[in-house]
N, C-alpha and C positions, 0 to 999 in steps of 0.2 A: 859787721859782727852782730849777732842777735843776743841781747842780754835779757835776762829776766830779773824781776825785782820782787822781793818779799820782805818780811820783817823778822826772819829767823836766822840766828847765827849761833854756832857752837863755840865753846871756849877754845877749842883747837883752831878753828878758823879765825876767831878774834885775835888769838895770840899770834898766829902766822901773819896776819895783816900788820899788827903792831911791830913784830920783829922785822918785817920786810922794809920798814922805813926807819928802824933804829929807835923806836920809842921804848920807854921803860916798861918792864913787864908788870902786868897786873895779875894778882893771884886769882885762882879759879873761884875762891870764895867771894872776892870783891866783884868779879865778873857776874856771878850769879845774883848778887844783891843789886848791882848796877842794872842788869837786864830787867829785873823785876820792877825797878823804880824808874825806868826810862819810859817816857810817854810815847815817843815815836822812834822807830828804828827802820832804816832803809838799807837793804842789803842787795848788792848787785851780784849776779851769778852768770857764769858762762858755762854751758853744758853741765850744770849742777855744781860747779866749783865756785866757792865764794871768792870774789876778786876785788870787792870794794864795799864800804859801808859808811854810814853816818848815823848820829843819834841826835835827838832833840830832848833835852831834859828841862824841867822847870816846875813852876807851881801849878801849871795847867790853866792859869788865868791870864796874867799879863806879862810874866817874867819867864824868859826862855834862855837856854844856852845850847848852841850847836857844838857838839863835841865828837871826837873820834871819827872825823871825816878822813878816811884813808883809802887809798887805791894802791893795789900792788904795783910796784915800779914798772913792770913790763906792760901794764895796762894804762899807765898814765898818758895823758895827752889825747885820749880818745873820747872825751866828753863825759866820762863816768862821774867824776867829781861834780861837774856842773849839774848833771841830771839828779844826782843824789841831793845836792844842796837845794835845787829847785823843788824837789818833792818834799823835803823837810820844811822849806819855807811855805809851801802850799798847805801842808798839814797844820802848821802853826797858824797861818792866816785863816784857815777854815775853822779853827777853834774859837775865833773871836766873832762877836756879833757886830753888826753894822754900827759904826761910830765909836767902837772901842779901839784902844790902842794896845799894842804889845811891844815889849822891849826884848830884843834878841841880842845876846852877847856871844862872843866866841873868843878863843885864844888861838890865833893863827900860828902854825908852824913858821919858824923864821924863814923869810923869803917868799912866803905864800900870800902875803897881804894883798898884792894886786889881784889875785884870784877872787878874794872876797869883796874887794872894792867894786868889781863888776856887778855885784848884787846890791850895792848901795851901802855896804858896811864902810865905816869911816875909822881911820886910825885915831886912837886917843892920844893926847887930849884934843878936843874940839868943842866949840861953843861953851856950854857950862859943864862939860864932862871932863874930869881929870884923867890922868894917866891910869890905865888899867893896872891891876896889881895881882900877884899870885903868891901863894904860900904853899910850898911843897916840903913835907918832912917824912922821915921814916921812923915809925914807932919802934922803940927799942924793947 
């Protein structure tokens, strides 16, 4: 298969990707703000149709978070997630100067941890890092 990659995604395509894997819906307003504040987005397309994506957000210096790495179920297992993650990691790496370090966090979907371990990510806790934590709430 021939895939193309760019950094453009519409709300409809973003929503379709999230829906395809059962993730909670994000409003179009939140999407617009998120896209504007995302440093790097990698979108995979096949014949012009969006089939996968991933984002890198952070402070632009040393702290990053990989998020929204999602592949349509019918396209999983074809190396798209690996390619997108590699591209994001390269963009982050290229943002640093020689001798600088960066910290990259992510919240893996349950059961997908082995995928990220192949890239060197470690489950927490390890060494002097405690367990990762999250807070999710719905504003009333």
